C-alpha positions as CSV (number, residue, x, y, z in Angstrom):
1,M,0.0,0.0,0.0
2,H,1.2,3.5,-0.8
3,P,1.4,6.2,2.1
4,S,-1.9,8.0,2.4
5,P,-2.0,11.5,0.8
6,L,-4.4,12.6,3.5
7,R,-3.1,15.2,6.1
8,V,-3.6,14.0,9.7
9,L,-3.7,16.4,12.7
10,S,-3.6,14.9,16.2
11,L,-5.0,17.1,19.0
12,I,-4.7,16.9,22.8
13,P,-8.0,18.1,24.3
14,P,-8.3,19.8,27.7
15,M,-7.6,18.8,30.3
16,T,-4.5,16.5,30.7
17,Q,-1.4,18.0,32.3
18,L,0.4,21.3,32.1
19,N,4.1,20.5,32.7
20,T,4.7,18.2,29.8
21,P,2.8,17.0,26.7
22,Y,0.5,13.9,27.1
23,P,2.4,11.4,24.9
24,S,-0.4,9.8,22.8
25,T,-0.2,12.3,20.0
26,A,3.6,12.2,20.0
27,Y,3.5,8.5,19.6
28,L,0.9,8.6,16.8
29,T,2.6,11.5,14.9
30,G,6.0,9.7,15.1
31,F,4.5,6.5,13.9
32,L,2.5,8.0,11.0
33,R,5.5,10.0,9.8
34,S,7.6,6.8,9.9
35,R,5.0,5.4,7.3
36,G,5.4,8.5,5.1
37,I,2.1,10.1,6.1
38,A,1.9,13.9,6.6
39,A,1.1,14.2,10.3
40,T,1.1,17.1,12.7
41,Q,0.0,17.7,16.3
42,R,-1.2,20.5,18.6
43,D,-1.7,20.6,22.4
44,I,-5.0,22.5,22.8
45,A,-5.1,21.7,26.6
46,L,-2.0,23.9,27.1
47,Q,-3.1,26.6,24.7
48,L,-6.5,26.8,26.5
49,V,-4.8,27.5,29.9
50,L,-2.4,30.0,28.4
51,E,-5.2,31.8,26.7
52,L,-7.5,31.9,29.8
53,F,-4.6,33.0,32.1
54,S,-3.4,35.9,30.0
55,P,-4.3,39.6,30.3
56,D,-7.1,39.3,27.6
57,G,-8.3,36.1,29.3
58,L,-8.5,37.9,32.7
59,R,-10.3,40.9,31.2
60,A,-13.0,38.5,29.8
61,L,-13.1,36.8,33.2
62,H,-13.4,40.2,35.0
63,E,-16.6,40.8,33.0
64,K,-18.1,37.5,34.2
65,V,-17.2,38.4,37.8
66,N,-18.8,41.8,37.5
67,A,-22.0,40.1,36.4
68,V,-22.2,38.2,39.8
69,P,-24.0,40.3,42.4
70,A,-21.6,41.3,45.3
71,K,-23.7,39.4,47.8
72,K,-23.3,36.1,45.9
73,R,-19.6,36.3,45.3
74,S,-17.3,33.7,46.8
75,P,-14.1,34.8,48.7
76,S,-12.2,34.1,45.5
77,L,-14.4,36.4,43.5
78,H,-14.2,39.2,46.1
79,C,-10.4,39.0,46.1
80,F,-10.2,39.0,42.3
81,A,-12.5,42.0,41.9
82,E,-10.9,44.0,44.6
83,Q,-7.3,43.4,43.3
84,F,-8.0,43.1,39.6
85,D,-5.2,45.5,38.5
86,R,-2.7,43.5,40.5
87,Y,-3.9,40.2,39.0
88,L,-3.6,41.8,35.5
89,A,-0.1,43.0,36.2
90,A,1.1,39.7,37.7
91,V,-0.4,37.1,35.3
92,T,2.1,37.4,32.4
93,P,5.2,37.5,34.6
94,A,3.9,34.6,36.8
95,V,3.2,32.4,33.8
96,A,6.5,33.2,32.1
97,F,8.3,32.4,35.4
98,L,6.5,29.0,35.6
99,Q,7.5,28.3,32.0
100,G,11.2,28.9,33.0
101,R,11.5,31.8,30.7
102,D,11.9,34.6,33.3
103,P,13.8,33.1,36.3
104,S,14.7,36.5,37.8
105,M,11.0,37.2,38.5
106,G,11.4,34.5,41.2
107,Y,13.0,37.0,43.5
108,R,9.9,39.3,43.4
109,I,7.4,36.4,43.7
110,A,9.3,34.9,46.6
111,G,9.2,38.2,48.5
112,R,5.4,37.8,48.9
113,A,4.7,41.4,47.9
114,F,4.2,41.0,44.1
115,L,1.4,38.4,43.7
116,P,-2.1,39.2,45.0
117,E,-2.8,36.4,47.5
118,G,-6.3,34.9,47.4
119,P,-7.8,32.1,49.5
120,R,-5.5,29.4,48.3
121,F,-2.6,31.1,50.1
122,A,-4.2,30.3,53.4
123,A,-2.8,26.8,53.1
124,L,0.6,28.3,53.9
125,D,-0.5,29.3,57.4
126,V,-0.3,25.7,58.6
127,Y,3.4,25.9,58.2
128,I,4.0,28.9,60.5
129,D,6.1,27.9,63.5
130,D,5.5,28.8,67.1
131,E,7.7,31.9,66.8
132,G,5.7,33.2,63.9
133,G,8.6,32.6,61.4
134,D,8.6,32.2,57.7
135,P,6.0,29.5,56.7
136,L,8.1,28.2,53.8
137,A,11.5,28.2,55.5
138,W,11.1,24.7,56.7
139,A,10.6,23.5,53.1
140,F,13.0,25.6,51.1
141,G,15.4,26.9,53.7
142,N,16.8,30.4,53.0
143,L,18.2,29.6,49.6
144,G,15.5,27.9,47.4
145,I,14.2,31.1,45.9
146,Q,13.1,29.4,42.6
147,D,11.2,26.6,44.3
148,R,9.6,28.9,46.8
149,A,8.5,31.3,44.1
150,R,7.2,28.4,42.0
151,H,5.0,27.2,44.8
152,L,3.6,30.7,45.3
153,A,3.0,31.2,41.6
154,T,1.2,27.8,41.5
155,L,-1.1,29.0,44.4
156,F,-1.7,32.2,42.4
157,L,-2.9,30.1,39.3
158,D,-5.0,27.9,41.7
159,D,-6.7,31.1,42.9
160,L,-7.4,32.1,39.3
161,A,-8.8,28.7,38.5
162,D,-11.2,29.1,41.5
163,V,-12.3,32.4,40.1
164,L,-12.9,30.9,36.7
165,R,-14.9,28.0,38.2
166,D,-17.0,30.3,40.4
167,A,-17.8,33.0,37.8
168,A,-17.6,31.4,34.3
169,D,-17.6,27.5,34.3
170,S,-18.3,25.4,37.3
171,R,-16.8,22.3,35.5
172,F,-13.3,23.7,35.1
173,E,-10.2,22.2,36.8
174,F,-6.5,22.2,35.8
175,V,-6.3,18.4,35.2
176,R,-9.9,17.7,34.2
177,Y,-12.8,19.4,32.6
178,A,-16.4,18.4,33.1
179,E,-15.3,14.9,34.2
180,S,-18.6,13.9,35.6
181,L,-20.3,14.1,32.2
182,A,-18.2,11.2,30.9
183,L,-17.1,9.1,33.9
184,S,-19.0,5.7,33.7
185,Q,-22.0,7.4,32.2
186,P,-24.3,4.7,30.9
187,T,-26.0,7.1,28.5
188,F,-24.9,10.0,26.3
189,E,-27.7,12.2,27.6
190,P,-25.6,14.4,30.1
191,L,-23.0,15.0,27.4
192,A,-25.6,15.7,24.7
193,R,-27.3,18.3,27.0
194,A,-24.0,20.0,27.8
195,L,-23.0,20.1,24.1
196,A,-26.4,21.7,23.2
197,A,-26.1,24.4,25.9
198,P,-24.7,27.8,25.1
199,P,-20.9,27.8,25.2
200,T,-19.3,29.0,28.4
201,L,-16.2,31.3,28.4
202,V,-14.1,28.2,28.5
203,D,-16.0,26.5,25.6
204,A,-15.8,29.7,23.4
205,T,-12.1,29.9,24.0
206,L,-11.7,26.2,23.2
207,E,-13.7,26.5,19.9
208,K,-11.6,29.5,18.8
209,L,-8.3,27.7,19.5
210,T,-9.5,24.5,17.7
211,L,-10.6,26.4,14.6
212,A,-7.2,28.3,14.6
213,A,-5.4,25.0,14.6
214,I,-7.5,23.7,11.7
215,A,-6.8,26.9,9.7
216,A,-3.1,26.6,10.3
217,E,-2.7,22.9,9.6
218,Q,-5.5,22.3,6.9
219,P,-6.0,18.6,7.8
220,D,-8.2,16.1,6.1
221,V,-8.4,13.9,9.3
222,V,-8.4,15.1,12.9
223,L,-7.5,12.6,15.7
224,L,-8.8,13.5,19.1
225,S,-7.0,11.6,21.9
226,A,-9.1,11.4,25.1
227,P,-7.0,9.6,27.8
228,F,-9.2,10.5,30.8
229,P,-12.9,11.2,31.5
230,G,-11.9,14.8,32.2
231,S,-10.9,15.3,28.6
232,V,-14.0,13.8,26.9
233,Y,-16.4,16.7,27.0
234,A,-13.7,19.1,25.5
235,A,-13.0,16.5,22.8
236,F,-16.6,16.5,21.8
237,R,-16.8,20.3,21.9
238,M,-13.8,20.5,19.6
239,A,-15.3,17.9,17.2
240,Q,-18.6,19.9,17.3
241,A,-16.7,23.1,16.3
242,I,-14.8,21.3,13.5
243,K,-18.0,19.8,12.1
244,A,-19.8,23.1,12.2
245,G,-17.0,24.9,10.4
246,H,-15.5,22.2,8.2
247,P,-18.0,19.3,7.8
248,K,-15.8,17.4,5.3
249,I,-13.0,17.0,7.8
250,V,-13.0,13.4,9.2
251,T,-13.0,13.3,13.1
252,V,-11.7,10.3,14.9
253,L,-11.9,9.6,18.7
254,G,-9.5,7.3,20.5
255,G,-7.4,7.1,23.7
256,G,-7.4,5.5,27.1
257,Y,-10.9,6.6,28.1
258,V,-12.3,5.2,24.9
259,N,-10.4,1.9,25.3
260,T,-11.7,1.4,28.8
261,E,-15.2,2.8,28.9
262,L,-16.6,2.7,25.3
263,R,-16.4,-1.0,24.6
264,E,-20.2,-1.3,24.5
265,L,-20.9,1.8,22.5
266,K,-24.4,1.8,20.9
267,E,-25.3,5.5,21.0
268,P,-25.8,6.9,17.4
269,R,-25.6,10.6,18.7
270,V,-21.9,10.2,19.3
271,F,-21.5,10.2,15.5
272,D,-23.1,13.6,15.1
273,H,-19.7,14.9,16.1
274,I,-17.3,12.0,15.6
275,D,-17.0,10.0,12.4
276,Y,-15.0,7.1,13.7
277,V,-14.2,5.7,17.2
278,T,-11.2,3.4,17.5
279,L,-10.2,1.0,20.3
280,D,-6.9,0.1,21.9
281,D,-3.5,0.9,20.2
282,G,-4.3,3.4,17.5
283,E,-1.5,2.6,14.9
284,R,-3.2,-0.3,13.1
285,P,-6.8,1.1,13.2
286,I,-5.6,4.5,11.9
287,L,-3.6,2.9,9.1
288,A,-6.7,0.8,8.1
289,L,-8.9,3.9,8.3
290,L,-6.6,6.0,6.1
291,E,-6.6,3.2,3.5
292,H,-10.4,3.1,3.7
293,L,-10.7,6.9,3.3
294,D,-8.3,6.6,0.3
295,G,-10.6,4.1,-1.3
296,Q,-8.0,1.3,-0.9
297,R,-9.9,-0.8,1.7
298,P,-13.6,-1.6,2.1
299,R,-15.4,-0.4,5.3
300,L,-15.9,-4.1,6.3
301,N,-12.1,-4.4,6.7
302,L,-11.7,-1.6,9.3
303,V,-9.9,-2.6,12.5
304,R,-11.4,-2.1,15.9
305,T,-13.5,0.8,14.7
306,Y,-17.1,2.0,15.5
307,V,-19.0,3.7,12.7
308,R,-22.6,4.9,12.3
309,V,-24.3,3.0,9.4
310,D,-27.9,3.8,8.5
311,G,-28.5,5.4,11.9
312,Q,-27.1,2.4,13.8
313,V,-23.7,2.0,15.5
314,R,-21.7,-0.8,14.0
315,Y,-18.3,-2.3,15.0
316,F,-15.8,-3.4,12.4
317,N,-12.8,-5.5,13.3
318,A,-10.9,-7.3,10.6
319,S,-8.5,-9.6,12.5
320,E,-5.1,-8.1,11.7
321,P,-2.1,-8.1,14.0
322,D,-1.1,-5.0,15.9
323,I,2.1,-3.2,14.9
324,P,4.9,-4.8,17.0
325,F,6.3,-2.5,19.7
326,A,9.7,-2.5,18.0
327,E,8.2,-1.1,14.8
328,V,6.0,1.7,16.2
329,G,8.7,4.3,15.6
330,T,10.0,7.0,17.8
331,P,7.6,9.6,19.4
332,T,8.1,13.1,18.1
333,W,7.3,16.4,19.9
334,D,7.6,18.4,16.8
335,G,4.7,20.9,16.8
336,L,4.3,21.0,20.6
337,P,5.7,24.2,22.2
338,L,8.1,22.7,24.7
339,D,9.2,26.1,26.1
340,R,5.6,27.0,27.0
341,Y,4.7,24.2,29.4
342,L,4.2,25.2,33.1
343,S,6.4,23.7,35.8
344,L,3.9,23.8,38.7
345,L,4.9,23.1,42.3
346,D,1.6,22.3,44.1
347,M,3.0,19.7,46.6
348,L,6.2,20.4,48.6
349,N,7.1,16.7,48.8
350,P,10.1,16.1,46.5
351,M,8.8,12.8,45.0
352,H,5.2,13.9,44.6
353,R,6.2,17.0,42.7
354,L,7.6,15.0,39.7
355,W,4.1,14.6,38.2
356,S,3.5,18.4,37.9
357,D,7.0,19.8,37.9
358,G,9.6,19.6,35.1
359,R,9.4,18.7,31.5
360,W,9.7,14.9,30.9
361,N,10.0,13.1,27.7
362,K,7.5,10.3,28.1
363,L,8.5,6.9,26.7
364,T,7.5,3.3,27.1
365,I,10.0,0.5,27.9
366,A,7.5,-2.2,26.8
367,H,3.9,-2.5,25.7
368,G,1.5,-3.9,28.4
369,C,2.2,-5.5,31.7
370,Y,4.5,-8.5,32.2
371,W,2.7,-9.5,35.4
372,K,-1.0,-8.9,34.4
373,K,-2.5,-10.8,37.4
374,C,-3.7,-8.1,39.8
375,S,-7.3,-8.7,40.5
376,F,-8.3,-5.0,40.6
377,C,-6.7,-4.2,37.3
378,D,-8.1,-4.3,33.7
379,V,-5.9,-7.1,32.8
380,N,-8.2,-8.3,30.1
381,L,-7.8,-5.1,28.1
382,D,-5.1,-4.8,25.3
383,Y,-3.1,-2.0,26.8
384,I,-2.3,-4.3,29.8
385,G,-2.9,-7.8,28.6
386,R,-0.7,-7.8,25.4
387,Y,2.9,-7.7,26.6
388,D,5.5,-6.8,23.9
389,G,9.0,-5.6,24.5
390,A,11.9,-4.2,22.5
391,P,15.7,-4.6,22.7
392,A,17.6,-2.2,24.9
393,E,19.6,-1.0,21.9
394,L,16.5,0.1,20.1
395,L,15.2,1.9,23.3
396,V,18.4,3.8,23.7
397,D,18.3,4.7,20.0
398,R,14.9,6.2,20.7
399,I,16.2,8.0,23.8
400,E,19.0,9.5,21.8
401,T,16.7,10.6,18.9
402,I,14.3,12.3,21.4
403,I,17.2,14.1,23.2
404,A,18.4,15.4,19.8
405,E,14.9,16.7,19.0
406,T,13.9,18.2,22.4
407,G,17.3,19.1,24.0
408,Q,15.9,17.5,27.2
409,T,17.5,14.5,29.0
410,G,14.7,13.8,31.5
411,F,12.5,10.7,30.8
412,H,9.3,9.4,32.4
413,F,8.8,5.8,31.5
414,V,5.1,5.4,31.4
415,D,4.8,1.6,31.6
416,E,2.2,-0.1,33.7
417,A,5.2,-1.8,35.3
418,A,8.7,-1.6,33.8
419,P,10.2,-5.1,33.9
420,P,13.4,-5.5,36.0
421,K,15.2,-7.4,33.2
422,A,14.4,-4.7,30.7
423,L,15.5,-1.9,33.1
424,K,18.8,-3.8,33.7
425,A,19.4,-4.1,30.0
426,L,18.6,-0.5,29.5
427,A,21.1,0.5,32.3
428,D,23.8,-1.7,30.7
429,E,23.2,0.0,27.3
430,L,23.2,3.5,28.7
431,H,26.5,2.7,30.5
432,K,28.0,1.2,27.3
433,R,27.2,4.4,25.4
434,N,28.2,6.6,28.3
435,R,24.9,8.4,27.9
436,A,23.7,10.5,30.8
437,I,20.0,10.9,31.4
438,S,17.6,11.2,34.4
439,W,14.6,9.0,34.5
440,W,11.7,7.7,36.7
441,G,8.9,5.3,36.2
442,N,6.4,2.7,37.5
443,I,7.6,-0.8,38.8
444,R,6.4,-3.7,40.8
445,F,8.1,-4.0,44.2
446,E,9.4,-7.5,43.5
447,K,12.5,-9.2,44.8
448,S,14.4,-9.0,41.5
449,F,15.1,-5.4,42.5
450,T,18.2,-6.3,44.7
451,P,20.3,-3.6,46.3
452,E,22.9,-4.2,43.5
453,L,20.3,-3.7,40.8
454,C,19.0,-0.6,42.5
455,R,22.5,0.9,42.7
456,Q,23.0,0.2,39.0
457,L,19.7,1.8,38.1
458,A,20.6,4.9,40.1
459,D,23.9,5.0,38.2
460,S,22.0,4.9,35.0
461,G,20.0,8.0,36.0
462,C,17.0,6.6,37.9
463,I,15.9,9.3,40.3
464,A,12.5,7.9,41.5
465,V,10.2,4.9,41.2
466,S,6.5,4.5,41.9
467,G,4.8,1.1,42.6
468,G,1.6,-0.4,44.0
469,L,1.7,-1.4,47.7
470,E,-2.1,-1.1,47.5
471,V,-3.5,-2.4,50.8
472,A,-0.6,-3.1,53.1
473,S,-1.9,-6.4,54.3
474,D,-0.6,-9.8,53.4
475,R,-4.1,-11.4,53.3
476,L,-5.4,-8.7,51.0
477,L,-2.2,-8.7,48.8
478,Q,-2.7,-12.4,48.3
479,L,-6.4,-11.9,47.4
480,M,-5.3,-9.1,44.9
481,K,-2.7,-11.5,43.4
482,K,0.0,-8.8,43.7
483,G,2.7,-11.4,44.1
484,V,4.4,-9.4,46.9
485,S,4.3,-9.3,50.7
486,V,4.7,-6.4,53.1
487,D,8.1,-7.3,54.3
488,Q,9.3,-7.9,50.7
489,V,8.0,-4.4,49.8
490,A,9.9,-3.0,52.8
491,R,13.2,-4.5,51.7
492,V,12.8,-3.5,48.0
493,T,11.7,0.0,48.8
494,R,14.6,0.4,51.2
495,A,17.0,-0.9,48.6
496,F,15.8,1.9,46.2
497,S,16.0,4.5,49.0
498,D,19.5,3.4,50.0
499,A,20.6,3.9,46.4
500,G,19.3,7.5,46.5
501,I,16.1,6.8,44.5
502,L,12.9,8.4,45.8
503,V,10.0,6.0,46.2
504,H,6.2,6.6,45.8
505,A,3.7,4.0,46.9
506,Y,0.2,3.7,45.4
507,L,-2.1,2.7,48.2
508,M,-5.7,1.5,48.2
509,Y,-8.6,1.3,50.6
510,G,-12.0,-0.2,50.4
511,F,-11.0,-3.5,48.7
512,P,-13.6,-6.3,49.0
513,T,-13.7,-7.8,52.5
514,Q,-11.4,-5.1,53.9
515,T,-12.3,-4.5,57.5
516,V,-11.7,-1.4,59.7
517,Q,-9.0,-3.5,61.4
518,D,-7.3,-4.2,58.0
519,T,-7.4,-0.5,57.3
520,V,-5.8,0.5,60.7
521,D,-3.1,-2.2,60.2
522,A,-2.4,-1.0,56.7
523,L,-1.9,2.6,58.0
524,E,0.5,1.3,60.7
525,Y,2.6,-0.5,58.0
526,V,2.6,2.7,55.9
527,R,3.7,4.8,59.0
528,Q,6.6,2.5,59.6
529,L,7.6,2.5,55.9
530,F,7.8,6.3,56.1
531,A,9.6,6.3,59.5
532,E,12.2,3.7,58.3
533,G,13.0,5.8,55.1
534,C,11.6,3.1,52.8
535,I,9.1,5.4,51.0
536,Q,9.0,9.2,50.6
537,S,5.6,9.7,49.1
538,G,2.3,7.9,48.6
539,F,-1.3,8.3,47.5
540,F,-4.4,6.5,48.9
541,H,-7.2,5.9,46.3
542,R,-10.5,4.3,46.9
543,F,-10.9,0.9,45.3
544,A,-13.2,1.0,42.3
545,C,-14.6,-2.3,40.8
546,T,-14.4,-2.2,37.0
547,V,-16.3,-4.4,34.6
548,H,-13.1,-5.5,32.9
549,S,-11.2,-6.6,36.1
550,P,-11.1,-10.1,37.7
551,V,-13.1,-8.7,40.6
552,G,-15.7,-7.4,38.2
553,K,-15.8,-10.6,36.3
554,N,-15.8,-13.0,39.3
555,P,-17.2,-11.1,42.2
556,A,-18.2,-14.1,44.3
557,E,-14.5,-15.1,44.5
558,Y,-13.9,-11.8,46.4
559,G,-16.9,-12.1,48.7
560,I,-19.0,-9.4,47.1
561,K,-22.2,-9.0,45.0
562,L,-22.3,-6.5,42.0
563,Q,-25.2,-4.0,41.8
564,P,-27.1,-4.5,38.5
565,L,-25.9,-2.1,35.8
566,P,-28.4,0.1,34.0
567,P,-28.8,-0.5,30.2
568,I,-25.5,0.7,28.6
569,S,-25.5,2.7,25.4
570,F,-22.4,4.9,26.1
571,A,-19.8,4.4,28.8
572,S,-19.2,1.5,31.1
573,N,-16.4,1.0,33.6
574,D,-17.0,1.3,37.3
575,V,-19.6,-1.0,38.8
576,A,-21.1,-0.6,42.3
577,F,-21.0,-3.6,44.7
578,I,-22.3,-4.8,48.0
579,D,-19.6,-5.7,50.5
580,P,-20.9,-7.7,53.5
581,T,-18.4,-6.0,55.8
582,G,-20.5,-2.8,55.6
583,V,-17.5,-0.6,56.4
584,D,-17.8,3.2,55.9
585,H,-14.7,3.5,53.7
586,A,-15.4,7.1,52.7
587,R,-15.0,8.2,56.4
588,L,-11.9,6.1,56.8
589,G,-10.5,7.6,53.6
590,Q,-10.5,11.1,55.1
591,A,-8.3,9.8,58.0
592,L,-5.9,7.9,55.7
593,N,-5.4,10.9,53.4
594,K,-4.8,13.3,56.4
595,A,-2.3,10.9,57.9
596,L,-0.5,10.5,54.5
597,Y,-0.3,14.2,53.9
598,N,1.4,14.7,57.2
599,Y,3.8,11.7,56.7
600,M,4.9,13.2,53.4
601,H,5.9,16.3,55.2
602,G,7.7,14.3,57.9
603,L,5.0,15.1,60.5
604,G,3.3,12.7,63.0
605,L,5.5,9.7,62.3
606,D,5.7,8.9,66.0
607,E,2.0,9.2,66.8
608,D,-0.4,6.3,67.3
609,V,-2.2,5.8,64.0
610,R,-5.6,5.8,65.8
611,A,-5.2,9.5,66.4
612,W,-5.9,10.3,62.7
613,F,-9.4,8.7,62.9
614,D,-12.5,10.7,64.1
615,D,-14.2,7.5,65.3
616,R,-12.9,4.9,67.7
617,V,-10.9,2.3,65.8
618,P,-9.2,-0.9,67.0
619,K,-5.5,-1.0,68.0
620,P,-3.2,-2.1,65.2
621,R,-2.3,-5.8,65.3
622,V,1.0,-5.0,63.6
623,G,4.1,-5.0,65.8
624,R,5.4,-1.4,66.3
625,H,8.7,-2.4,64.9
626,F,7.6,-4.9,62.2
627,I,9.2,-3.1,59.3
628,A,12.5,-2.5,61.2
629,K,12.7,-6.2,61.9
630,A,11.9,-7.1,58.3
631,L,14.8,-4.8,57.2
632,A,17.2,-6.3,59.8
633,N,16.4,-9.7,58.4
634,R,17.0,-8.9,54.8
635,G,20.4,-10.6,54.8
């Protein structure tokens, strides 16, 4: 087949992340170009924020605030209205500073007299010591001017986001937009109503930016990548604008959200805005679609693609193999303004900040997960279930190509869990080529990560790892099929920490059959892991049962009953369940998150874990020195 003559534009809809491009369009653009196809990309999520938080954007927002009666204004709106001139003067320098383009402005920002301080700055008061000293001195000392200023500038943007939400669009957030309209919504009705409503200030700005990208790139096909529920509404708004202005342009929707939630799509109205919806890895379906649009392939031979035919949704899937991971090409960031991303510092914990701070080249070591047994995970879906690696030489070739293009040597490996063997081979190859990079990524805390391997990974540039400890309970870890135990996690995480690598633990509560006692025990384990220097950061998330996971497919094995699902014509992912333990996990979650927030700041590590809970809870069954003993026995 000849390369398609069609021009393809890939767009990142709001909201994803602001410090670095979401990698899906970089992968697809690199792949399509490797096949001789004219492909370009734009990050509309970043453009939207830069447009809204500019002098013109603030003037438009000011008009919205003025339309709100004074009695109905939130504290954020009052502050913005009263100090509007200061906000207007500060917004351009603050954004330029967060982009790393005006570092000297950090001195003014750090002095706390330049930025207007709205309600978000009240969070700093919790750090003031008994003598009434500098609230940020404990975190940044007397020297870290740039970090201090970045934290303050981030709070300034958070204040502005609150104003935008209160006055112009209640659905707006920096990392998600109108998420509730798409998250596990059985019908399209909420999205349809929102798309039919008059555009908000955010919507109007989004439409203007979308049409400007179309005018500049003149595409025949537009790929919209929706990785999360919080990017779906904006993707549809963008498609709506494209269809209204350029009805002949073909719109295609794909991405992580689609792959997870739209596997039972029956709603014809989706196709008022979107011409094709593709599932799983996009390379093969997009190639097949371009051949179809060129007249080289019948519609019947599309791959993993939904289309509306005679008013009905039909799914076409000619059985063709996916493109091997070794042949997907190298991602390219060409077309994405790498000097305009915002390095935010919303969390002072050094490990936690990596997600929002710094510009990372995102790359995958291998496709899928080599373990694929965890019972809470969507192991049946392609992005996890189909494991496919590539030789270390090819990976380092990709790394060197990306460094040459971006000038950046920082990498975030975005695997579900990077395999220890592949990481060792990568470290060997980087050493062989004498190539210096810094990198971090997701792993499993398995015993293959010996102290020797951890030191080698640190030498290769590893600065941090994240991994799932989930519920720190051997009984529940076994039920989850994690393949690890608490004392093993302690030894592995300590080996990383001893090598100078920061460790973040993904934690879970509310797993089937988890009791209050289990939760208290888990928090005691977590306290000890922080106290012993095994982990530096963590995040507790509430267990959600999904229809694609082993728990969702075999609930009786996990002691629960699923609630009946409504008829599905649009999205399906989370499914409610009845757990006979009857525990109020939401109430427990508040205590867990409060404890974790303090642990990440080095506070409360000697306190009895029961102190974090509002209700009486049982005493931990875990020995107070369990982790210390596990570490002492690691020889």
